[in-house]
ROKE-950022 format. One record per residue (C-alpha): residue number from 1; residue in one letter; x, y, z negated. Coordinates in Angstrom, 1 decimal. Last residue first. Example, Ala and Ser with C-alpha at 12.3 -4.5 7.8 and 13.67 -1.06 7.14 Angstrom:
<sites>
site num:2	residu:S	X:13.7	Y:-1.1	Z:-7.1
site num:1	residu:A	X:12.3	Y:-4.5	Z:-7.8
</sites>
This chain:
<sites>
site num:119	residu:X	X:9.1	Y:-27.4	Z:-16.8
site num:118	residu:X	X:9.0	Y:-25.1	Z:-13.7
site num:117	residu:X	X:11.3	Y:-22.1	Z:-13.9
site num:116	residu:X	X:12.8	Y:-22.4	Z:-10.3
site num:115	residu:X	X:9.3	Y:-23.2	Z:-8.9
site num:114	residu:X	X:8.1	Y:-19.7	Z:-9.9
site num:113	residu:X	X:8.2	Y:-18.1	Z:-6.5
site num:112	residu:X	X:6.6	Y:-21.1	Z:-4.8
site num:111	residu:X	X:3.6	Y:-21.2	Z:-7.1
site num:110	residu:X	X:3.2	Y:-17.4	Z:-7.7
site num:109	residu:X	X:0.7	Y:-16.8	Z:-4.9
site num:108	residu:X	X:-1.3	Y:-20.0	Z:-5.5
site num:107	residu:X	X:-1.5	Y:-19.5	Z:-9.2
site num:106	residu:X	X:-2.4	Y:-15.8	Z:-8.8
site num:105	residu:X	X:-5.1	Y:-16.5	Z:-6.2
site num:104	residu:X	X:-6.5	Y:-19.3	Z:-8.4
site num:103	residu:X	X:-6.6	Y:-17.1	Z:-11.5
site num:102	residu:X	X:-8.3	Y:-14.2	Z:-9.6
site num:101	residu:X	X:-10.9	Y:-16.6	Z:-8.1
site num:100	residu:X	X:-11.6	Y:-18.1	Z:-11.5
site num:99	residu:X	X:-11.9	Y:-14.6	Z:-13.1
site num:98	residu:X	X:-14.4	Y:-13.6	Z:-10.4
site num:97	residu:X	X:-16.6	Y:-16.6	Z:-11.0
site num:96	residu:X	X:-16.5	Y:-15.9	Z:-14.7
site num:95	residu:X	X:-17.2	Y:-12.1	Z:-14.2
site num:94	residu:X	X:-20.3	Y:-12.6	Z:-12.1
site num:93	residu:X	X:-22.7	Y:-11.7	Z:-15.0
site num:92	residu:X	X:-20.6	Y:-8.5	Z:-15.7
site num:91	residu:X	X:-20.8	Y:-7.5	Z:-12.1
site num:90	residu:X	X:-24.6	Y:-7.7	Z:-12.1
site num:89	residu:X	X:-24.8	Y:-5.6	Z:-15.3
site num:88	residu:X	X:-22.3	Y:-3.1	Z:-14.0
site num:87	residu:X	X:-24.3	Y:-2.8	Z:-10.8
site num:86	residu:X	X:-27.5	Y:-2.1	Z:-12.7
site num:85	residu:X	X:-25.8	Y:0.4	Z:-15.0
site num:84	residu:X	X:-24.3	Y:2.1	Z:-11.9
site num:83	residu:X	X:-27.7	Y:2.4	Z:-10.2
site num:82	residu:X	X:-29.3	Y:3.8	Z:-13.3
site num:81	residu:X	X:-26.5	Y:6.4	Z:-13.8
site num:80	residu:X	X:-26.5	Y:7.4	Z:-10.1
site num:79	residu:X	X:-30.2	Y:7.8	Z:-10.1
site num:78	residu:X	X:-30.2	Y:9.9	Z:-13.3
site num:77	residu:X	X:-27.5	Y:12.2	Z:-12.0
site num:76	residu:X	X:-29.1	Y:12.6	Z:-8.6
site num:75	residu:X	X:-32.5	Y:13.3	Z:-10.2
site num:74	residu:X	X:-30.9	Y:15.9	Z:-12.5
site num:73	residu:X	X:-29.4	Y:17.6	Z:-9.4
site num:72	residu:X	X:-32.7	Y:17.7	Z:-7.6
site num:71	residu:X	X:-34.5	Y:19.0	Z:-10.6
site num:70	residu:X	X:-32.0	Y:21.8	Z:-11.1
site num:69	residu:X	X:-32.2	Y:22.7	Z:-7.4
site num:68	residu:X	X:-36.0	Y:22.7	Z:-7.4
site num:67	residu:X	X:-36.5	Y:24.8	Z:-10.5
site num:66	residu:X	X:-33.5	Y:26.5	Z:-12.0
site num:65	residu:X	X:-30.0	Y:26.4	Z:-10.6
site num:64	residu:X	X:-30.2	Y:30.0	Z:-9.3
site num:63	residu:X	X:-28.7	Y:31.2	Z:-12.6
site num:62	residu:X	X:-25.5	Y:29.4	Z:-11.8
site num:61	residu:X	X:-25.4	Y:27.8	Z:-8.3
site num:60	residu:X	X:-21.8	Y:26.9	Z:-8.8
site num:59	residu:X	X:-22.4	Y:25.6	Z:-12.3
site num:58	residu:X	X:-25.2	Y:23.3	Z:-11.0
site num:57	residu:X	X:-22.9	Y:22.2	Z:-8.1
site num:56	residu:X	X:-20.2	Y:21.3	Z:-10.6
site num:55	residu:X	X:-22.6	Y:19.3	Z:-12.7
site num:54	residu:X	X:-23.7	Y:17.5	Z:-9.5
site num:53	residu:X	X:-20.1	Y:16.7	Z:-8.6
site num:52	residu:X	X:-19.3	Y:15.4	Z:-12.1
site num:51	residu:X	X:-22.3	Y:13.1	Z:-12.0
site num:50	residu:X	X:-21.5	Y:11.8	Z:-8.5
site num:49	residu:X	X:-17.8	Y:11.5	Z:-9.2
site num:48	residu:X	X:-18.3	Y:9.6	Z:-12.4
site num:47	residu:X	X:-20.7	Y:7.2	Z:-10.7
site num:46	residu:X	X:-18.2	Y:6.8	Z:-7.8
site num:45	residu:X	X:-15.4	Y:6.0	Z:-10.4
site num:44	residu:X	X:-17.6	Y:3.6	Z:-12.5
site num:43	residu:X	X:-18.5	Y:1.1	Z:-9.8
site num:42	residu:X	X:-15.1	Y:0.7	Z:-8.2
site num:41	residu:X	X:-13.6	Y:0.7	Z:-11.7
site num:40	residu:X	X:-15.8	Y:-2.3	Z:-12.7
site num:39	residu:X	X:-14.8	Y:-4.3	Z:-9.7
site num:38	residu:X	X:-11.1	Y:-3.6	Z:-10.2
site num:37	residu:X	X:-10.9	Y:-4.5	Z:-13.9
site num:36	residu:X	X:-10.4	Y:-8.2	Z:-13.2
site num:35	residu:X	X:-7.7	Y:-7.4	Z:-10.6
site num:34	residu:X	X:-6.0	Y:-5.0	Z:-13.0
site num:33	residu:X	X:-5.9	Y:-7.7	Z:-15.7
site num:32	residu:X	X:-4.4	Y:-10.2	Z:-13.2
site num:31	residu:X	X:-1.8	Y:-7.8	Z:-11.9
site num:30	residu:X	X:-0.8	Y:-7.0	Z:-15.5
site num:29	residu:X	X:-0.6	Y:-10.7	Z:-16.3
site num:28	residu:X	X:1.7	Y:-11.3	Z:-13.3
site num:27	residu:X	X:3.9	Y:-8.3	Z:-14.1
site num:26	residu:X	X:4.2	Y:-9.0	Z:-17.8
site num:25	residu:X	X:4.9	Y:-12.7	Z:-17.3
site num:24	residu:X	X:7.5	Y:-11.9	Z:-14.7
site num:23	residu:X	X:9.2	Y:-9.5	Z:-17.2
site num:22	residu:X	X:9.3	Y:-12.3	Z:-19.8
site num:21	residu:X	X:11.6	Y:-14.4	Z:-17.7
site num:20	residu:X	X:10.2	Y:-17.8	Z:-16.6
site num:19	residu:X	X:10.4	Y:-20.7	Z:-19.1
site num:18	residu:X	X:6.7	Y:-20.8	Z:-19.6
site num:17	residu:X	X:6.1	Y:-21.7	Z:-16.0
site num:16	residu:X	X:4.1	Y:-24.9	Z:-16.6
site num:15	residu:X	X:1.8	Y:-22.9	Z:-18.9
site num:14	residu:X	X:0.4	Y:-21.2	Z:-15.7
site num:13	residu:X	X:0.6	Y:-17.4	Z:-15.8
site num:12	residu:X	X:-2.7	Y:-15.6	Z:-16.1
site num:11	residu:X	X:-2.9	Y:-14.8	Z:-19.8
site num:10	residu:X	X:-5.7	Y:-12.4	Z:-20.5
site num:9	residu:X	X:-8.4	Y:-14.9	Z:-21.2
site num:8	residu:X	X:-6.3	Y:-17.1	Z:-23.6
site num:7	residu:X	X:-5.3	Y:-20.4	Z:-22.1
site num:6	residu:X	X:-6.9	Y:-23.7	Z:-22.7
site num:5	residu:X	X:-9.4	Y:-23.4	Z:-19.8
site num:4	residu:X	X:-6.6	Y:-22.6	Z:-17.4
site num:3	residu:X	X:-4.9	Y:-26.1	Z:-17.8
site num:2	residu:X	X:-7.9	Y:-27.7	Z:-16.1
site num:1	residu:X	X:-7.1	Y:-25.7	Z:-12.9
</sites>
C-alpha cells in the first residue's frame, strides 16, 4: 500500500500494472470514483427526495397549505437539510478511511486479473 501514497487521488490502478490496456484503467478508475461518491449520493438522494416531496405536497394542498400544513412541511424540509448536512460532514471526515478501503478492495480484486500486465 505504500505505492498508493505517491499516486494522484483519482488513480486507483497500481503502478505495477501500467502496461495494461487503457480501457482497463478507465474501468477501474471509474469504479473507484463511483465507490468514493457512493456514500455522498446515499445521503443526498434521500435529502433531495424529502425536500422535493414536501414541495410537491405543498403544491398539492394549494391554498390549504397555510398554517399547520405549511409549518409541518417547512419543518420536514429544515430537518432533512440539517440532518443531511451533519451526515455529509461526518462522511467527509471519514473519507480517508473510506478511500483506503476502496483502494485495498480494488487492488485485491484486480490482482489476479492484471497479472498478465505486471511489470
